[in-house]
N, C-alpha and C positions, 0 to 999 in steps of 0.2 A: 206387378212386380214378377220379377223373373232377373236368375241370375246365372250368368252364361250369356251365349248368344247361338248356341251349337243344337240343330237339331229339337226332336221334340221335347217339350218338358217334362221333366220326374212332376208324377203327380200320386207318387205313394212314398211317404217316408222309410219304410221298410226294405225301399231298394236300396239303400245308400249303406255305403259302409263307415264304420267309426271315422278314417279316416275323410274319407266326403262329409259327414256329418260334419267334422270341424271345418272343415272347407269350405262350408256353406255360412256357417259362424263366422269364421273371418269375413270372409267375403263382404257381409250384411254390417256387420262391426265396422270395417271400414278403415283407412289408415290410420284415423286417427289414435286406434287402438293398435297399433304397428308394435307397443313394447310387449303385446302379449306374446307375439313373436321370438322375442328376445328371452322370454324363459322355457324356449323348445330347446331339446337336441339338435347336432347336427340331422341326426336320422328321422326323428318327425317331425323335421323342416320339408325332410327332401319327399318324405311319405307324403304329406299334407299339401305341397306343391306338386308333386304327378296327380294327386287327386281333382288338384284345382284345375289343373290343366285341361284334364281331362272332364270336368263336371258335365259341360255344356246347360241345357237352361234348364232353372229349376222354378215351380210353382210359387207361385206366392204363400197358398197355404201347407205347400211342405216348410219353409224359408221360418214362417211365422208357428208354427209346429216346433220347430227345433228350436226356437229363441225362447219358446215358450219353457221347454223343454230345462233349458241352460239354465234360464234365469231361478227355476225353481229348483235345479240342483244347487243353484248358489244357495238362494236363501236356505234350503235343507242343510245343507254340509259345511256352511261358514264361507271363509273364507278363502277359495277353494285355490290361488294363484300364490295363499302365503308362505311363508318359505324363515327360516331366524334369518337369515343375509337380506330380505328385502325389507322385516321387519328392522334390520340394525341401520339400513340406507335411510327409510322414510322417518325414524328417529332422528340421523344425521341430520337431515335437511332445514329443522328447529329447534334442537338439543344442542347444548356444550358436548365436545365427545368424548370430558369426565362424563357425564350427567349419562349418558348413550351406554360406555361402558359400565357402568353401576346397574343400569338396568338389564343390559342383555347377561352382567356376572347372575344377577337374579333370577332371569330366564331361563340359563343353563343349567341351575343348579336343582337342587330337588323340587319337588313340588311341595304346593301349601303359599297361604297368603300369608301370614305371619314370618317370621326367621322361628319361631317357636315349634311352628306346624311343618317347617322344612327340616328341624331338625330331626322330628319325629320321623323323616321320615330316609334316615340317613343309616345305614347298617349298625347295630350296635359297636362291633369292633372297629369298624372304622372310625364315630365318634370316641371311642375310649382309647383308641391310640392317640388320639388330638389332646383330649383331656386331661391324661395320662399326666400334661408338663406343663397342667396349669394351677396355678394356688388352689388346695382346697377347697375354701371360701367363695372363688368361683365357681368349682363344679357344683358345688353346694345349688347356688342359684339358677344353672343349666336344667341340673336335673329338677331343680324345685318349678322351673317352668313349661319341661315335659309329660306328657302321658307316662302313668306309675308304670305300666306294663314295660312301657319302652326306659324309662329311667332304670327298673330294676333289669335288663338286661345289660345296661350299658356297664353299673355297678358291677356286676358278675362278673366283666368283661375286663375291668382295672382290676390293678394290681391287689391283693385284700389287705392290705397294712392301710394303703390311700383310698381305698375304696369306705374300710373302716372312719379313717377320720371323713372323710366327705359328709357319712350320715348322720356323725358326731356334730359337724359343724349346722347338718341339714334339720337337727333337733334341736338346736340353741338358737336356730335362724327369726329373724326379726325380720319386718316387710322393710323391703330394699329401695332406695330411694332412687325415683328415677333419674336422676340424672346418671346413675353407677350401674342401672339394669341399661341404660343407653348406649354407655360406653362400652359393655359386653356385647350388646346387641353388636356395635360396628367392631369390633377386634374380631367376632365370628365371621362377620360378614367380608373382612376385607384379609384375613390371615388364613380360614379355616374353607368358607362357602368359594374364594375365585381360585383354591387350587382344588377342590373339588369340582367348576365347572370349566378345568383348565383343557377337557378335553376336545372342547368345541372352538378354543379357540389357538388355531394353527395359522403357521405363517410355510409360504413354499418350501423349507429347510424342512421344516415339523412336518410334511406331508412329503417330500421325497427323504427323510429318513424311515418311513414307513414302508417304500416301496424299499428302499436298500436292506431294511430289515429281511425282506420277501425271497431277495438274494440268496442265491447258495452262495459259499463262500466266494468259489474261484471267481467269480463274477463280481460278488460285490468288491473283491479285493481290486481287478481289475478294472473297475471304475471308479473304487478312490483313488487311487493313482492318478488315475490317467485327471480326474478333477485336481488333484494337487497342484497337477505342472502349467493348470489354466486358473484355478479360485484356490490357493489353498486355503483362506477363511472360509470359501465355502465348506468345503472337504470338512476341513476342523469341526465348524459347526454342524453340520450334518452328523459324523461320528460323536461328535458328544451327546445328541440327540437322539442317538439311536439305542434302542432297547435290545440285548442281545439276552439268549440263555443264560449267559454267566452271571448276567444283573438279579436275575432272581435267588442270589445267595443274598441279596440285603433283604428279602423278605424275612418277617418277625414269625415266630416258629407258628401263629393261628394262623398266619397267608400260608404257610407250607401245606400247611395238614388240610386249609380248604381248598389249594390245591391239589391236592396229591384226590382226594374224593370227585375233583372233576375230569379228572385224567385219566385215559383208558392204562390198565396195567403194561401193556405190549407197549405203544407208548411210549410209557414211561420208562421201561428198560433200553429201549432204542436207545431213546433222548440220552439218560447216563450215561451208557456205553460209550459214548465220546465227549464226555463232561470230563471237567479237574476232578481229582481228589476230595476233593475240601465239598465240592458242589453235591458231588453224591454222596458223602458222607453226615451231607447235611438232609439230605433228601430221605436217609435211611433212620437217622436221629430220630426224625419225628413220624417213626412206621413203629409199628409194633414189632419185639422181637421175631416173631413169627414171620408175619409179612416180610420183615427187610431182607430175612434168611432164604425165604423164597423167592425174592427178588434176585436176592446174590445168583442164585443157585440158577433164576431162568435167564439172567445176563451171561452166565459161562454157556449156559446152553446154547447160545445163538450162535457163537464162535464168531470169524471175521466177519465184519457186517461192510456195508458199502456208506461209502462217508455222505452219499448223495440220498440216503433211506437215515444217516442220522441227525441231517441237517433239516431233513421233512419235519425229523418226529421233534425237535428243537424247535423249530419255528412254530409249528401245533401248538405246540407246550408254551410257547411265549404269547402267540394270540390267545388258548385259553385266560391266560391271566392277564393279559389286558381287558378283555370281558370284563373278567371276574369280578377288576379293579373299576370297570365303567357302571357296573353295578351297584358299587360302593362296597363290596361287602370282603374286598383285598386291599393293601396298598403298596404300591409300588415306588421303589425311590427314582426318581430319575438318571439315565445310564450319565454316566460321568459324575456326576451328582453326591455326597454323603448326605442331603438333602433329599427328606418324603414330601414326593409330592402324589398326588389324586392324579390319576393319566383319566 
């Protein structure tokens, strides 16, 4: 068996480059496996196509060795072509849309076989921020179901009076009826885990809002204005989805302090130089008196700064905040809304 038809057959697999190996495997698999090409980006298709066109003859022994290596790689590494999107498409072929959404939100959320396993992998500050609005009896049930060390950290992050009330309920708690436990699990799944998984559930407007966030102010204003003339509804939706520097004012004190620990001090000073007085004071109030004094002095010492540099520092801080939120370490409020959502 040979692949191609030009010149002397290739008999040494080590002579083949990566794209050439891929070209041999795809030729051997044939048209029945054409869907593999759909998973490649344009550059990969171009590179493999060029390698394929210039390949010539390949000895059967080389083809066999490459296919064996390919199959071995699949068996050793699992589903090498697997992805979130492919899994969702596969499930949608034989499950109702509502069931697919539920399953994919489970996958998007924190790791764990059960709801209680998943909660054990949620940052205690994020979980406490959600539970503080629940009934103490509900919180007592939740904390009794997670590991004791995680429950201790969550209690420590709750308001003290509320935490003590939860402790009292836990001390008096009797075995919980199955239907009540099921109802609590369902509420956690629909109200908490679905928000926690929100970052993976994006439409084109959310994607475009991220792109607009990365524009400097003049470019952003120009594009928004132009888009408003063509499609006002889309422009308003993008503006509502954008998370900008001033939206950091919606962070709770714990979130502000977590963010302060994660950003560089010179970056913070430059970003605050172009912020509103209220946002600046919010950050200062979450520093020690000495640190705030030093930061003010550093900012005064900067003198005039370029708007472009301020924009870059503010965008960098927003990205750090989003990264922290994706890890479950802080909660961000959705832009244009008072409702707290997990990004």
